[in-house]
C-alpha positions as CSV (number, residue, x, y, z in Angstrom):
1,M,82.9,113.9,101.9
2,L,85.9,113.2,99.6
3,L,83.7,113.0,96.6
4,G,82.0,116.4,97.3
5,K,78.4,115.4,97.9
6,G,76.1,112.6,98.8
7,Y,75.6,109.6,96.4
8,S,73.5,106.4,96.3
9,A,75.1,103.1,97.4
10,G,75.1,101.9,93.7
11,T,76.7,105.1,92.5
12,I,79.3,104.9,95.3
13,S,80.1,101.3,94.3
14,R,80.6,102.3,90.6
15,I,82.8,105.2,91.6
16,N,84.9,103.2,93.9
17,K,85.4,100.6,91.2
18,K,86.6,103.2,88.8
19,L,88.8,104.9,91.4
20,T,90.4,101.5,92.3
21,G,91.3,101.0,88.6
22,E,92.8,104.5,88.3
23,M,94.7,104.0,91.7
24,K,96.2,100.7,90.5
25,E,97.2,102.3,87.2
26,W,98.8,105.3,89.0
27,L,100.6,103.1,91.5
28,S,102.3,101.2,88.7
29,A,102.9,104.1,86.3
30,P,106.4,104.7,85.1
31,I,108.4,107.5,86.9
32,D,110.6,109.7,84.8
33,D,114.0,109.5,86.4
34,D,114.3,113.3,86.5
35,I,113.9,113.8,90.2
36,V,116.4,116.0,91.9
37,Y,115.0,116.3,95.5
38,L,112.9,113.7,97.3
39,F,110.7,114.4,100.4
40,M,109.7,111.4,102.4
41,D,107.5,111.0,105.5
42,G,104.7,108.8,107.0
43,L,101.1,109.9,107.6
44,N,99.3,108.2,110.5
45,L,95.7,107.3,109.7
46,P,93.2,105.2,111.6
47,L,92.7,101.9,109.9
48,R,90.3,99.1,111.1
49,R,91.6,95.6,111.1
50,F,90.6,93.6,114.2
51,C,90.4,96.9,115.9
52,V,91.1,100.5,115.0
53,R,94.7,101.6,115.2
54,K,96.9,104.3,113.6
55,E,99.0,103.0,110.7
56,S,101.5,104.9,108.6
57,V,100.9,105.7,104.9
58,L,104.3,106.2,103.4
59,V,104.4,109.2,101.0
60,V,107.2,110.4,98.7
61,I,107.1,113.8,96.8
62,G,109.7,114.6,94.2
63,I,110.8,117.9,92.6
64,D,112.1,117.4,89.1
65,S,114.7,119.5,87.2
66,A,112.0,121.7,85.8
67,G,110.9,122.7,89.3
68,H,107.6,120.7,89.4
69,R,106.7,118.8,92.5
70,R,104.5,115.7,92.5
71,I,103.6,112.8,94.7
72,L,105.4,109.8,93.3
73,G,103.9,107.1,95.3
74,I,101.9,106.0,98.4
75,Q,102.1,102.8,100.4
76,L,100.8,101.4,103.7
77,G,103.9,101.1,105.9
78,G,102.6,99.7,109.2
79,K,104.8,101.3,111.9
80,E,107.1,103.1,109.4
81,S,110.1,100.7,109.8
82,A,113.3,100.5,107.8
83,A,111.9,97.4,106.1
84,S,108.7,99.1,104.9
85,W,110.7,102.1,103.5
86,R,113.2,99.7,101.8
87,E,110.3,97.9,100.1
88,F,108.7,101.2,99.1
89,F,112.0,102.5,97.5
90,K,112.4,99.2,95.7
91,E,109.0,99.6,94.2
92,L,109.7,103.2,93.1
93,K,113.0,102.2,91.5
94,A,111.2,99.4,89.6
95,R,108.9,102.1,88.2
96,G,111.9,104.1,86.9
97,L,113.2,106.2,89.8
98,K,116.8,105.1,89.5
99,G,118.1,108.3,91.1
100,S,120.5,109.2,88.3
101,K,119.7,113.0,89.0
102,L,118.8,112.6,92.7
103,K,120.9,115.0,94.8
104,L,119.1,115.2,98.2
105,G,116.6,113.3,100.3
106,I,114.7,115.5,102.8
107,M,113.3,113.7,105.9
108,D,112.5,114.1,109.6
109,G,115.4,112.0,111.1
110,L,113.7,108.6,111.5
111,A,116.7,106.2,111.7
112,G,115.1,103.4,109.7
113,L,114.2,105.8,106.9
114,E,117.7,107.1,106.6
115,R,119.2,103.7,106.4
116,A,116.7,102.6,103.7
117,F,117.4,105.7,101.7
118,E,121.1,105.5,101.9
119,E,120.9,101.8,100.7
120,S,118.5,102.6,97.9
121,F,120.1,105.9,96.7
122,P,123.7,105.8,97.8
123,R,124.8,108.8,95.6
124,A,122.3,111.2,97.1
125,K,122.8,113.2,100.3
126,I,120.5,113.5,103.3
127,Q,119.0,116.7,104.8
128,R,117.4,116.4,108.2
129,C,114.4,118.7,108.6
130,M,115.4,121.9,110.4
131,V,112.0,122.3,112.0
132,H,112.0,118.8,113.5
133,K,115.4,119.3,114.9
134,L,114.5,122.6,116.5
135,R,111.6,120.9,118.2
136,N,113.8,118.2,119.5
137,I,116.2,120.8,120.9
138,A,113.4,122.8,122.5
139,V,112.1,120.0,124.6
140,K,115.6,119.5,126.2
141,L,115.7,123.1,127.4
142,P,114.5,124.5,130.8
143,R,111.5,126.7,130.2
144,S,113.3,129.7,131.8
145,I,115.9,129.8,128.9
146,Q,114.0,128.2,126.1
147,K,113.0,131.4,124.3
148,E,116.4,133.0,124.4
149,C,118.3,129.9,123.5
150,M,116.1,128.9,120.7
151,G,116.1,132.4,119.3
152,E,119.9,132.2,119.0
153,C,119.8,128.6,117.7
154,K,117.5,129.6,114.7
155,G,120.3,132.0,113.5
156,I,122.4,128.9,112.6
157,F,119.8,128.0,109.9
158,Y,119.5,131.6,108.4
159,A,123.2,132.3,107.9
160,E,124.6,133.5,104.5
161,G,126.5,130.2,104.1
162,I,127.9,127.1,105.7
163,D,131.0,128.8,107.2
164,E,128.9,131.4,108.9
165,A,126.4,128.8,110.1
166,K,129.2,126.8,111.7
167,E,130.5,130.0,113.3
168,Y,127.0,130.7,114.7
169,F,126.8,127.1,116.1
170,S,130.2,127.4,117.7
171,R,129.1,130.6,119.5
172,W,125.8,129.1,120.5
173,K,127.5,125.9,121.8
174,E,130.0,128.0,123.8
175,R,127.3,130.0,125.4
176,W,124.7,127.2,126.2
177,E,126.7,124.0,126.6
178,K,127.1,124.3,130.4
179,V,123.5,125.2,131.2
180,A,121.8,122.9,128.5
181,P,124.2,120.2,127.5
182,A,121.5,117.8,126.2
183,A,120.1,120.5,123.8
184,V,123.6,121.2,122.5
185,E,124.4,117.6,122.0
186,C,121.1,117.1,120.2
187,L,122.1,119.5,117.5
188,E,125.8,118.8,117.4
189,K,125.4,115.0,116.8
190,D,123.4,115.7,113.6
191,L,124.9,119.1,112.6
192,G,126.2,117.9,109.2
193,A,122.9,116.5,108.1
194,V,120.8,119.4,109.3
195,L,123.2,121.9,107.6
196,Q,123.4,119.9,104.4
197,F,121.2,122.4,102.5
198,Y,123.9,125.0,102.5
199,E,125.8,122.9,99.9
200,F,122.9,123.5,97.4
201,P,121.9,126.6,95.5
202,Q,120.7,129.4,97.7
203,E,117.4,129.8,95.8
204,H,116.5,126.3,97.0
205,W,117.3,126.7,100.7
206,V,113.9,127.8,101.8
207,R,112.3,124.7,100.2
208,I,114.9,122.0,101.1
209,R,115.8,122.7,104.7
210,T,112.5,121.5,106.0
211,T,109.9,118.9,105.2
212,N,107.3,121.6,104.8
213,I,106.3,120.6,101.3
214,I,105.2,117.1,102.5
215,E,103.8,118.5,105.7
216,R,101.5,120.8,103.8
217,A,100.3,117.9,101.8
218,F,99.5,116.0,104.9
219,K,97.4,118.8,106.2
220,E,95.3,118.5,103.1
221,F,95.1,114.7,103.6
222,K,93.9,115.2,107.2
223,R,91.5,118.0,106.4
224,R,89.7,115.9,103.7
225,T,89.6,112.8,105.8
226,R,88.6,114.4,109.1
227,Q,85.0,113.2,109.1
228,M,86.1,109.6,108.8
229,D,86.5,107.9,112.2
230,S,88.5,105.1,110.6
231,F,89.1,103.4,107.2
232,P,87.3,100.0,107.0
233,N,90.1,98.3,105.1
234,E,93.5,98.8,103.4
235,E,92.0,99.4,99.9
236,C,89.7,102.1,101.1
237,C,92.5,103.9,102.9
238,I,94.9,103.9,100.0
239,R,92.0,104.8,97.6
240,C,91.2,107.9,99.6
241,V,94.8,109.0,99.9
242,F,95.2,108.4,96.2
243,L,92.3,110.6,95.3
244,I,93.7,113.5,97.3
245,A,97.2,112.9,95.9
246,K,95.7,113.0,92.4
247,D,94.1,116.4,93.1
248,L,97.3,117.8,94.6
249,N,99.4,116.6,91.6
250,E,97.0,118.2,89.2
251,A,97.1,121.5,91.0
252,W,100.9,121.4,91.3
253,N,101.4,120.5,87.7
254,R,99.9,123.9,86.7
255,R,102.8,125.8,88.2
256,K,106.4,125.5,88.9
257,L,107.9,126.3,92.3
258,A,108.9,130.0,92.4
259,K,112.5,131.0,91.9
260,F,113.7,127.5,91.2
261,D,115.0,127.7,87.7
262,E,118.2,129.6,88.3
263,G,119.3,127.5,91.1
264,M,118.3,124.3,89.3
265,N,120.6,125.3,86.3
266,Q,123.4,125.9,88.7
267,L,122.8,122.5,90.4
268,L,122.7,120.5,87.2
269,E,125.7,122.3,85.7
270,A,127.7,121.3,88.8
271,A,126.8,117.7,88.5
């Protein structure tokens, strides 16, 4: 159970009422415009309306200039469209996230999300998740060459810098284009966005080239809601996600991300 043990119906009602108040306060709380990196994704959870179906809960995690990460907001987003993300960003901006220090948005490649992000934060750049891109490439490869081709492809993302990464890509393309043109095209069309992290401090590369920060949070959401077949209504769904987000933020607030300070100083000085 999310609350840790069994309770009477009356106690559950009182707890839910208290949690709803805390949730509404958190969802409208001011956001310090000190966010440098923004991670965005949607978590599909079963929600009962007329029937049970999966709906996306939009989640945004920010890393501030001190190297602390925190969940900034959550919102039901239906099928995770450009319109739902646009509305979510509008709400976050109204709470104070103007993007004055925002340098990079890290996401999985959903076209609607990218459009909404570019419109909302035009000064920030976009990083496509390396892991998602590698999965997209892998499914376009014949099984007989998948291991070898993917092994070489991964080297592009572990180079010493952008020039070396582009050189690795050129060699990879030259070798595999004739036998796996769809796989090569899959990477080439998004090469700039997927290699964007190389323009940032090297100490940050391991954190910002993937959406792992938000994916790990989603694992915790799923673990703690696993026993629930579905959420009976929107408020219950958001309340449960809020409770887990609150716990994660409290844990994250006690420690900064390792090896972030030096790179952050370099990043802010270059601004």
